[in-house]
N, C-alpha and C positions, 0 to 999 in steps of 0.2 A: 505494500500499499504505500503510496505517494503523497508527502505532505508538500502543499505550496509555501512559498516564502511567507504569505500571510498567515497561514496557519501556525506556524513556527513561532512568529510574533505574538500572534494572540495567545497561544501557550504558555510562552514566556510571560507574557503580562499579566495571565492568570495567577501564574506562579509567583510573580512579584507581587500581587495584591494580597494574596494570602500570607505572604513573608509580613508586610506592612502590617495586615490586622492582626497577626499571630505577635508582633512587636508591641504594637499598641496596647495589648491585653495588660503588660505589665505597668503601663502608665495608667489605665484604668482599675485595676485592682492594687490596693496600697497593701503590701506586704510588710511594711514598717510597722515598728511596735509604738503604740501611740503614747506618750505621756499622761495625756488626759482622755477621757470620753465625754462626749455631750448625750444629752439626754437620750437621742436616737440611737447613737451607738451602745450606750449601755443597755438600752430596752432590747437591741438584737440580740446582743450577747446573753444576757438572761434569759430570752426566749429559747435561744439555743440551748443552753445548760439545762432548764427545764426539759426540753423535748429529748434531749440525749439520756438523761438519767431516767425519764420515764418509759423511753424504748429499750434501753441497753442494761440498766443497774439491774442486779439480781436482788440487791439488799432492798430496794425500793418496791419489787415485785412481792418480797416476803411481807413488808410492813407497808400498807397502801398509806398509812398515816404519816410515814416519813416524808412522802411526797407532797402530801398535802401541807406538812410543815414548812417545807421548803418553797413552796407556791406562795404560802403566806408571807415567808419572809421576803421573797422577791417583791410581792406588792407593797411592803414595806421600805424597800429600798429605792423605788421609783419614787415614793414620796420624801424621802430623807434627802435624795440627791437629784432633785428636781432639775436643778441647774447645770448638772453635770458631775463626774468624779474623777478624782486623781486616780492614775493607773495603780500605783502601789497601794492606794487605799480599796480599789477594787479589787485586786488581787486578795486582800485579806478576808474582803467581805464573801468571795468566793471560796476561801478556806474554810470559813466558818459555816456557809452553805453546806458544803461537802462532809463536814465532820458531822452534821445530823446523821447520815446515812449509816454512820459505824462500819465502814467498810475498810477493812485492812489493806486494799488493793489500791485505795485513793493515791494517786500521785498528782501534784500539781507544781508546774514550772515555776521555778524560782522568780521572782519579780526581778526584771531587768534593770531598774532604777534602784541605786543604794541609798537607803535611808540612815539615820542614826543609828548606831549600834552601841551595845555597853562598852566601854573600855577597858573591862576586867571580865575574867572567867569565874563563873559559879561551879561550885562543886558540894554536893550534899555530903554531910558528915552527922549520920543520925538524925535528930529532928532540926539540925542548924545546917547553915551553909557558909561555906568559907568564900571569900573574895581574894582572888588571886590575879598576879600578873602574868605577864608572858612566859616566865620562867616558873611557873606555879608556886611562888611564892607569896605567901599573905601580904595584901598592901601594907597592912599595918601588923607587926611582928605580935605587939603586945593586945592587939584586937583584931583577931583574925576572922571574926564572924560579921557577917552584914544583918542588919535587921530592917534598914528602911532603905528605898531609893526615891529620892525627890520628897523625901517627907511620907511617903506612902509604905507600908508595913509590907515585906517581900511576900508574905501569904498572900496578901490581894494581887501583887503582880504574879504569882504563879496561878492563881485563879483564873486571871485574865487570859494569861498565855495558853490556858489550856481549853479556852473556848474555841481555839483553831484546831483542836486536836480531837477526834474522835474517841469515844470512852472505851474503844478496845485497846488504845494505843495511850492512853493515859500514863501508863508505867514506863514508857519508852523514856530513858533518862535523855538521850540524845536529841531525839525529836523536841522533848520539853524545853531543854536548853536552847536550842536552835530558835524558837519562837521566843523564848525569855529574852535572848539576847537581842531582839529587834526593839530598840528602846523608844525610838520616834513612833513605830506602829502601836505599841501598847500605849505611848502617853495618849495618842489620839484616840484611842479605844476608851481610856479612862477619862478623858476630858481635861488632860493636863497640858500646859503650854510647851512648847517645843522650844530648844535652845542648844547653844553650841557647848554647853557643859552639864554635867549631871552631879548630883550632891547625893551623897550616900552617909547612913550611918552604921559603923562598924563598933564591935563589942567585944568583950571578953567571955560572954557569958555569964557574966555576974551584973553589977550595977555600973561599972566602968563603961561609957561610951566616948566615941570621938566622931567629929563631923568630917568627911573628905570630900573635895571637888574636884572632879576630873574632867578633862575634856572627851567631848563625845567622838567617837570613831566613825569613818563613813565606810570603811571595808569590813566585810562579813569575816569573821575568824572562825575556825574550827570550835565548835562548844566545848570539847576536852580531847585530852590526848588519849589514844586507844592504847590499851595493853598490848605488847607484844610478847609471843612466847618464845623463850630460848631454852635450848637442851644444856644440861651439864655434860653429858656424854652420850654416847650413842646407844645407850639401852634404851633411853625414852626418846621418841622422835617427835616432837611438835612440829606439826606442819600447818601452815596458815595457806588456805584456799579462799580466794575471792572470786574467781571466774571457773563456774563450773563447763561452760562452753570451749573455754580454752585449754580444760584439762583433757578433753579427748582427742587433743591434736598435740598437746604438750607429753611427749614419750617420757623425756627427762622426770618431771615432776610425776608421772604415773609410775615409773620405774621406781622412784623414791619410795612413793606409798606401798608399793608391793614389797619394797626391802625392809620398811619399817615394820610392816606386819610381821616379821620374824621376830621381832623383840617381844618380851612380855607385856609391854604396856605401849601403846601408841596414843599420842595425842593430836587430835586433829582440830584446828581452829577454823569454825564457819560462821562466825558471826558476822561477816560482811560477805558471805557467799550469795553471788547472783548468777543468773544463767538458767537454762532450759535443759543441756544434757543430762541424760541418765546414766553417764558412764560410772561417775563414782558411786551412785545407787547401786548399780550391777556388781560394782567391785565389792562394795561393802556387805550386799547379800550373798555372795557366793563365799565371802571370808568369814563372816561374823554371824548371820542368820541361824537360828536352829534348824535341824533337819525336821522336814515335815514329811508325812506319809503320803504316798501317791495318791491316797484318797481326799486330801486335802483340798480346799477350794484356792487356787491361787489369785483369785480376784481380792484386791484388799481396798477397793474404794469404787463407788458408783458416782456417778456425776450427770449434772444436767446443764444446758445452756438456757440464757434467756432467749425467747423467740423473738427474732427481727427479721425485716425483710431485707436486709443485707448480710446475714448469717445462713451460710451454706450448711446443709447437712453434714458435711465433714468438717464442721467447724473445731472440734475437739480432738480430730484424728492427729493432729501436729503434736499434741500433749500425752500422747501415748495412750490415748482412750479410744475403745473400739464400741460400736452399738450393741446393745445388749444381745441383739438375737444373732450376732456373731458368735456368742459363748457357745461352747459345746452342750449338747443335752444335759448332762450331768450337772455343768455349772450353772445352768438356767434354772433346773428343777431346786437346787439347793437355795437359790436365790429368788424363788418365785414369789414369797410371801413379803418379801422386802420391797419388790417390784411392783406389786399392787398396793402396797401402801404408800410409797413415793409418788406413784401415778396419780394417786387420786388427790394429792395436794397441789393445788395450783396448776392444774393440768394445762389450763389455757395461756399460761405466762412462761412455760417451760416445754423444753424438747423431749423427745424420748430419752431414756436412760443409757448412760455409755458406762463401760467399766474399764478399768484398768488392773493388769494382771502382774505378778512377779513370783518367778521360782527359782530358788538357787539352783546352781549346778550340782550334780553329784559329786560328792567328796570321798577320798579313800578312807580319812580319818578325822573326827572331830578334833580341832586344835584347841589350846588352852590360852592361847595370847587374848589380850583384853584391847578394847578401844575406848577412849573418852573423847567425845565431842563436845566442843565449846560452842554454845548457840546463844541466840539472842533476837530481839525484835527485828533485825535487819536480816535475818536468816528468813529468805522467801522463795517462794515457788519451789522449784525443784530441790531448795536445800531444806523447804518445810517438810517434804515428803521423807527426805532423809531422817530428819528428827522423829516425825510422826512414826515411821516403821521400826526404827532402831529403839524407840522407848521400850519395845517389848522383848528387845533380843537380850538374853542374859548375860552376854559378855562385852554389852557395850553400855556405858554411864554417859548420860547426858549431864553437863556442867554449865552454869552461866545463868541467864535469863530466860522467862517464856517467850516463845515465838508468837507472832501476832495472828497466825492462820491463815496466812494469805497464800491459799492453795489454787484459787481459779485462774481461769484465762483473762486477760486483761484486754479491754477495749479502750481505743485512744481516739480522742478528738481535739480538735482546736477552735477555740472561740474566734468569731471573725475579725472582730475589731483589737481586742486586746492581746490578741495572740496567745493566750494563756493554754498551754498544753495540759490536757487532763487525760488521766486514765481511771478507770473504776473496773469492779469485777462484773464479768459478764457470765459466770458459770458457777456453780455450787458443788461442793463434795459431801458425800455421805459416808459413814463407816458400814460396816456390815451389819448392824443393827437397825438400821436407817437413821441413825442422827446425824444431824448437820454438823460437820466438822470445820467448814468454813467459817473463819472468824474465830474459832476458839483457841488454837495455838496449843502448844506441846510445852509442859512443865517440866524442868531439868531434875533429875534425881538430887543434884546439888547444886544449892542456888548461890551465887554471887554476882555482884555488880561491878563495873568498871571503876565506881566510886569508892569500891571497898578494896582495903589491902587483901592482896591475894596470897595466903601462906600453902605454897605448893606442896610442901614436905607434909603438912597435915592434910592436904589434899589428897595425894597420893595414899597415904594412910588408910584414908576413907574409901578410894577406889578398891584398895586391897581387901578391906571389909567387906565391901560388895561381891567381891569375888565369888566364882562358883566354887564348890566342895572342893573339885580335885586342883583347884587354883589357889586356895586359901594358904597354903603353907609355902608359896613361892612369892617371896617378898621382892620387889623391883630394887634394881641396884642403885638407882640413883632418882631424883626429883627433877622436876621443872621449875623455873622462876619467871617471874615476869616483870620485864623493864618497861618503861616509857619511852617510846621513840621520839 
C-alpha cells in the first residue's frame, strides 16, 4: 500500500498533536504538594478519603459506626476550616480521622513541611520521663525528669499526642514519641501560641524544680536510639534482619542463619523487619516447628478481603493465600464448620474464604537447638506471621514487645490535592477457631521495651529455664549484650 506525501504529513501532524496534548496534561494536572488547601480542595480530599474508606477498609466494614463517626468529624472540619487549611494541619486532621478506624495497617505519608520540633528527647523511666540531649544525657543532671512543657503537664501532652494514634497502637513507644516530638502541631491542637522557644520544667522527683528555655528545632529527629544486639562469642549468634525480601536473594545472610542454627541458642532481631517474602518463615518452619502427623491440617489461617470493584478474584494470591475450594477434600471437611460460621458474617462486604498452608519438611531427627526472636510493634506483615506461628513452637521464645496485628493486605491511595499517601487494611485473617486475629497482635514470652535496661545474662537464664526437658541441662556458653548505636 502506497502513501502520498500528503498522507505522511497528515499522520505526522496527528502524532505531533497527540504529543502536545500529552505534554499539556502536566500543565493542567498539578502534581505539586500544596502548602495550604482552599475550601474546595479540602472538600475534595475529604470526600475522597470517606469514599476510599467506605469502599476498601475492612475495619470500617466490621463496625459501621466507625465510618459514621468519621463522616461526622468530616462535617465538623468543613465548618471549622471554612476559609481553608494549612497543609500540616490538614495532615494532622487526617491522622486523627484514620486513628478512629483502629486499623494497625494504617500508614500516612509524613508531612512535607517541617514544623517546630521538641529540641530534646524524651525517654520513659517507670512513671517518670527523662529529658535528654543529643548524647542521651539529661539536660540538667540534678533535675533529670520533666514535668511540664510550656507550663502544661506532660501527661496532657501525652494525651493530646495519642489522639493521632489508634487505640491498638497506643503502647507503641516509637510512634508515641514521634507524635509527642511535634511541638507546633500539639501546640495548635491545645490552643497554645507558637514560638521560637519552648519552656520546660524539670525536677528531681522530689520538691526541687527548675525552669529551662530552649530554642525550637525545625528538623525531625529520631525519637530514640534503637538497641542493637552484639554477640560476645560464636556460641550465641544474634542476627538483625530488617528486609525479608532481600533475605531471599542474600545468600550470605541466609548462610549465616543456617550456620547460626548449629549453635545451642540463636537470637534474631525482627523488630524492624519488613517485607513479604516467606523465605525466613519457611526456614524457621523446617528448623524449629514441632513435627506434625500426616493427618494434621496444614492450614494455619483463613482470610477474606473487602469486596470492591477494583479487586480481582486473585487479590490475595500474592500473599500465599488460595481459595478455600482449592484445598483438598479432607482439609475442607476439617474446616467446614468454621467456613459456615465466617461466611454468615458480613457476607455482602467480604469475599469468599481463602486459606494459607504451611508444613515443615521431613527431618531425620529432632534437634535441641533453641531460637529467640526479638519482636515489637514494627514487626509487620510477614514478620507478624513469623511471630504468630512461632509463639506455639516449644523451642522458640519471643522477647520484646507485643506486635500490632498488621497481618492483612494493604490498599493504597493518594488524596488529589494534599498528595497525602494513605494505606489501610483491605483483608482480614482468622485462626482455625474462627476468631479474628487481624489487629490482635502476638504477646512476647518475655517482655522488655527499648526504654528499659536489658540484662542479657538474666535473659539467657530465662531462656534456658524455658527450654524443653532434653535441653534444660545444656547451659549456653555465652550471653548477648545490648548497646546503643
